[in-house]
C-alpha positions in Angstrom: -7.4 -139.9 -10.0 -5.0 -141.8 -7.3 -3.8 -140.1 -4.7 -5.9 -136.9 -5.3 -7.6 -137.4 -1.5 -3.8 -136.9 0.0 -3.2 -133.2 -1.5 -1.3 -131.2 1.2 -2.6 -128.6 3.2 -2.9 -125.3 0.7 -0.4 -123.0 0.9 -1.1 -119.3 2.0 -4.8 -120.3 2.0 -5.6 -117.3 3.9 -2.7 -114.6 2.1 -4.1 -115.3 -1.3 -7.0 -114.5 -3.6 -7.7 -115.8 -7.0 -9.1 -112.9 -9.1 -11.3 -114.4 -12.8 -12.7 -111.9 -15.3 -15.5 -113.4 -16.9 -18.7 -112.6 -19.0 -19.8 -116.1 -18.4 -20.7 -119.6 -16.2 -17.8 -120.3 -14.6 -17.9 -124.1 -15.7 -14.1 -124.2 -15.9 -13.4 -124.3 -11.9 -14.8 -127.8 -12.4 -11.2 -128.9 -13.4 -9.5 -126.3 -10.8 -11.8 -127.4 -8.0 -9.2 -129.6 -6.7 -6.5 -126.8 -6.4 -8.8 -123.9 -5.9 -11.1 -125.0 -3.4 -9.4 -124.1 -0.4 -8.9 -120.3 -1.5 -11.3 -117.0 -2.0 -12.3 -115.8 -5.6 -12.9 -112.2 -6.7 -14.9 -113.0 -10.3 -14.8 -109.6 -11.9 -18.0 -109.5 -14.1 -17.6 -108.2 -17.5 -19.6 -106.4 -19.6 -23.4 -106.5 -19.1 -23.7 -106.3 -15.2 -27.8 -108.2 -15.5 -26.2 -110.7 -16.8 -26.2 -113.7 -13.8 -22.7 -115.5 -13.5 -23.1 -119.0 -12.5 -20.8 -120.3 -9.9 -20.1 -123.5 -9.2 -21.3 -124.8 -5.8 -18.2 -125.2 -3.3 -16.2 -122.3 -3.9 -15.9 -119.4 -1.7 -16.1 -116.0 -4.2 -17.6 -112.4 -4.1 -18.4 -111.3 -7.8 -18.8 -107.5 -8.8 -20.6 -106.3 -11.6 -19.8 -102.8 -13.8 -22.9 -101.5 -11.1 -21.0 -102.3 -8.2 -17.7 -101.0 -9.8 -19.5 -97.5 -10.3 -21.0 -97.8 -6.8 -17.4 -98.4 -5.0 -15.3 -96.3 -6.8 -17.9 -93.3 -7.9 -16.6 -90.8 -10.5 -13.5 -93.0 -10.7 -14.6 -96.1 -11.8 -13.7 -94.6 -15.3 -9.8 -95.8 -14.5 -11.7 -99.5 -15.1 -11.7 -100.9 -18.2 -15.0 -102.1 -20.0 -16.0 -104.9 -22.3 -12.4 -106.1 -21.7 -10.4 -108.1 -19.4 -8.4 -105.6 -18.3 -11.1 -104.8 -15.5 -9.7 -108.1 -13.7 -7.6 -105.6 -12.0 -10.5 -104.2 -10.0 -10.0 -107.1 -8.2 -6.6 -106.8 -7.2 -7.7 -103.2 -5.6 -10.5 -104.6 -3.5 -8.6 -107.7 -2.3 -7.0 -107.6 1.2 -4.7 -109.7 0.8 -0.7 -110.2 0.3 -0.8 -112.0 -2.6 -2.7 -112.4 -6.2 -3.0 -115.1 -8.6 -5.2 -114.2 -11.6 -6.5 -116.8 -14.4 -8.8 -116.7 -17.7 -11.8 -118.4 -17.9 -10.4 -120.5 -20.8 -7.3 -122.1 -19.0 -7.4 -125.4 -18.2 -5.2 -128.1 -16.0 -2.3 -129.0 -18.0 0.1 -131.5 -17.7 3.3 -132.1 -17.1 5.6 -134.5 -19.6 5.0 -137.7 -17.2 1.2 -137.1 -17.5 0.8 -135.8 -13.9 -1.7 -132.5 -13.6 0.2 -129.2 -12.8 -1.1 -127.2 -9.7 -0.5 -123.9 -11.3 -1.1 -121.7 -8.3 1.3 -124.0 -6.2 4.2 -123.1 -8.5 3.5 -119.7 -8.7 3.6 -119.8 -4.9 6.6 -121.1 -4.9 8.1 -118.4 -7.1 7.0 -115.6 -5.2 8.0 -117.2 -1.9 11.8 -118.0 -3.2 14.3 -114.7 -4.0 15.0 -113.5 -7.8 17.9 -112.8 -9.3 17.7 -110.1 -11.5 21.0 -108.9 -10.8 23.3 -111.0 -12.3 22.5 -114.1 -14.7 22.4 -117.8 -13.4 23.2 -119.9 -16.2 21.3 -123.0 -14.1 18.3 -120.2 -14.1 16.4 -120.0 -11.0 19.7 -121.4 -8.2 16.5 -121.3 -5.2 15.0 -124.4 -6.7 15.6 -127.5 -5.4 18.6 -129.2 -7.0 20.0 -126.1 -8.8 22.3 -123.9 -7.5 24.9 -120.7 -8.0 27.4 -121.2 -10.4 31.3 -120.6 -9.9 31.5 -117.2 -10.5 28.3 -115.9 -9.6 29.2 -112.7 -6.8 28.5 -113.7 -3.7 27.1 -110.5 -2.5 24.4 -111.0 -4.8 23.7 -114.3 -3.7 20.7 -113.4 -1.4 18.8 -112.0 -4.2 15.9 -109.8 -4.5 12.6 -110.1 -3.7 10.5 -111.5 -5.9 7.3 -109.5 -7.1 5.9 -111.2 -9.8 5.6 -115.2 -11.2 4.6 -115.1 -14.9 3.2 -118.9 -16.0 3.2 -120.2 -19.4 0.8 -121.9 -21.6 0.1 -125.5 -23.5 -1.5 -125.6 -26.6 -2.9 -122.5 -27.7 0.4 -119.6 -27.7 -0.3 -116.4 -26.8 0.3 -114.8 -30.3 -1.0 -111.7 -31.4 -3.3 -111.6 -34.4 -0.8 -111.5 -37.5 1.0 -114.4 -36.0 -2.1 -115.8 -35.3 -3.1 -115.4 -38.9 0.2 -116.9 -40.3 0.2 -119.6 -37.9 -3.7 -120.4 -37.5 -2.5 -124.3 -37.0 -0.1 -123.6 -34.8 0.2 -125.2 -31.2 2.8 -124.7 -28.1 3.9 -128.7 -27.0 7.1 -127.6 -25.6 7.5 -128.3 -22.0 10.1 -126.4 -21.1 11.2 -127.4 -17.2 12.6 -124.0 -15.9 12.1 -120.9 -14.2 14.3 -117.7 -14.7 14.8 -114.2 -13.2 14.3 -111.5 -16.0 17.2 -109.6 -15.9 17.5 -105.8 -14.7 17.0 -103.5 -17.4 15.3 -106.1 -19.6 11.5 -105.7 -20.4 8.9 -109.0 -21.7 5.7 -108.9 -23.0 3.7 -109.8 -19.9 0.2 -111.7 -20.2 -2.4 -111.8 -17.9 -3.7 -115.3 -18.0 -1.6 -117.3 -15.7 0.3 -114.6 -13.2 0.9 -114.5 -9.9 2.1 -111.1 -7.7 3.2 -110.0 -4.6 0.4 -107.4 -3.8 2.0 -105.9 -0.8 5.1 -105.2 -2.9 3.9 -104.3 -6.5 -0.1 -104.5 -6.3 -0.5 -100.5 -7.5 1.9 -100.9 -10.6 -0.4 -103.5 -11.7 -3.1 -101.6 -13.2 -4.1 -103.0 -16.6 -5.1 -99.3 -18.7 -7.6 -98.1 -20.0 -8.9 -101.0 -23.0 -11.9 -102.3 -24.5 -15.2 -100.0 -25.0 -14.4 -96.2 -26.1 -10.9 -97.3 -26.6 -9.0 -97.0 -29.6 -7.1 -100.1 -28.3 -7.6 -103.8 -26.8 -5.0 -106.7 -25.8 -2.7 -104.2 -24.9 -3.9 -104.4 -20.9 -1.4 -106.9 -19.6 1.7 -105.9 -21.8 1.1 -102.5 -20.3 0.8 -103.5 -16.8 4.1 -105.2 -17.5 6.4 -102.7 -18.7 5.3 -100.0 -16.0 6.0 -103.0 -13.4 9.3 -104.0 -14.5 10.5 -100.4 -14.8 9.4 -99.9 -11.1 10.5 -103.4 -10.2 13.8 -102.5 -11.4 14.1 -99.1 -9.5 12.9 -100.7 -6.3 15.4 -103.5 -6.2 12.6 -106.2 -6.6 12.3 -109.4 -9.2 10.2 -110.8 -11.9 10.7 -114.5 -12.4 8.6 -116.4 -15.7 8.7 -119.9 -16.8 6.8 -122.4 -15.1 3.8 -122.8 -14.3 2.1 -124.0 -17.5 -1.5 -123.9 -18.2 -3.6 -125.5 -21.2 -4.6 -122.5 -22.6 -8.1 -124.2 -24.7 -9.5 -121.5 -26.7 -8.2 -119.0 -29.9 -9.2 -115.7 -30.0 -10.5 -114.6 -33.5 -7.1 -113.2 -35.0 -9.5 -110.7 -37.5 -11.0 -109.5 -34.0 -8.2 -109.4 -32.4 -6.0 -107.4 -35.3 -9.0 -104.5 -35.0 -8.6 -104.6 -31.4 -4.4 -104.7 -31.6 -4.1 -102.3 -34.9 -3.1 -99.4 -33.3 -1.3 -100.9 -30.3 1.4 -102.4 -33.5 2.2 -99.1 -34.9 2.2 -97.5 -30.9 4.3 -100.5 -29.3 7.2 -98.9 -32.0 7.4 -96.2 -29.7 6.1 -97.2 -26.5 9.1 -100.1 -25.8 11.8 -97.4 -26.7 9.7 -95.2 -24.0 10.2 -97.4 -21.2 13.6 -98.8 -22.1 14.8 -95.5 -21.4 12.3 -94.5 -18.5 14.3 -94.0 -15.3 12.4 -92.6 -11.8 14.1 -90.2 -9.3 15.5 -91.7 -6.6 12.6 -90.0 -4.3 10.7 -92.3 -5.9 10.6 -94.7 -2.9 6.9 -96.5 -2.7 5.0 -98.0 -6.1 2.7 -95.7 -5.7 5.2 -93.0 -5.9 7.1 -94.6 -9.3 3.7 -94.8 -10.6 2.4 -91.3 -10.7 6.4 -90.1 -11.4 5.5 -92.7 -14.8 2.6 -91.2 -15.8 3.7 -87.9 -16.1 6.3 -89.3 -18.4 3.9 -91.1 -20.1 1.8 -87.8 -20.9 4.9 -85.4 -21.7 6.4 -88.0 -23.9 3.6 -90.5 -25.2 1.4 -88.1 -25.2 2.9 -86.6 -28.5 2.1 -90.1 -30.4 -1.6 -90.1 -29.4 -4.0 -88.4 -27.6 -4.6 -91.6 -25.9 -1.6 -91.6 -24.0 -2.5 -88.4 -22.2 -5.7 -89.6 -21.0 -4.4 -93.3 -20.4 -1.6 -91.2 -18.3 -4.6 -89.1 -15.9 -6.0 -93.1 -15.7 -2.8 -94.0 -14.2 -3.3 -91.2 -11.2 -6.6 -92.0 -10.8 -6.2 -95.6 -10.1 -3.5 -94.7 -7.6 -6.1 -92.5 -5.9 -8.8 -95.3 -6.1 -6.1 -98.1 -4.8 -5.0 -95.8 -2.1 -8.7 -94.7 -0.7 -9.8 -98.6 -0.6 -6.7 -98.9 1.0 -5.7 -97.5 4.4 -2.4 -96.9 3.5 0.3 -96.3 0.4 2.2 -99.6 0.1 5.8 -99.0 1.1 8.4 -101.5 -0.7 10.2 -103.6 2.0 13.1 -104.0 -0.1 16.2 -103.7 1.1 18.3 -101.9 -1.2 16.3 -99.5 -3.1 18.2 -99.5 -6.2 19.4 -102.5 -6.5 22.5 -104.2 -5.1 25.0 -102.0 -3.5 28.1 -101.5 -6.0 
């Protein structure tokens, strides 16, 4: 490709890890080589630990399988899902970097409408390094983007914005649909490239997808637990959404921002809708209880760190969602175990550096 040899120096090369969950050889990295090769990869091998995962030459990486997880976490390894891509959150835990980008192994480099390859990682970094505007909606979307600004009537007291904790990217080709929608729209493809980034408003939940996602590990890392899913659990495919709901409640409480929109990746493989339906079946019913729970969840002022917020949220999950199904009591216990394991592997609890603990001053 013309001009490919004059790429700029990679941003945050020593401050960002790329986390990839996988059960197969990582040939997909060849397409990402121009963008990913300067960065350190943390690969979390799902399923059979005796299987050898091949990684293309020239990448700097560490690879963990289930045996490694059990060795490092001991009894606390029970909080890491098995035979499910939710195992990726182990990579968040063992990373020592400030930022995390995570991507699935069936995601390829997308092209913008002009035909130029999209450097998804670079756009995520731009999102994370600029503030968010969760407290007042800007009709030009991201006011911190080049060529945009705050519109007339936007309060000047809020223009400093909030630190961005999470950057949620989107997908071209195969949309991130649930199984019922997959079944009724088997040939649906997303071809709409919307050149926009926006802050998700405070008090608003969203369905977070983990296949093209970046976050500030220091700001929100302990809340990015992808739950108990997969083998031995009555639910799957809700791992990233569970993390998204917990994370958003905590971000709203701590005065942190979440952005969604650019960058796009090319999602190449639609999973089997009948297999997905079996995994999602309970979740489809439970989400009608889960979402109102998170919409009503509040955290006390004493919760000044992500860990304290997450432990408090786990108590509320056990008290309120435990009545929906015993699974949620088990999940609440795993949330506590996750925080204990996080703190053991990381020198000190992550404090929240946001200036305004509960959003802007009135």
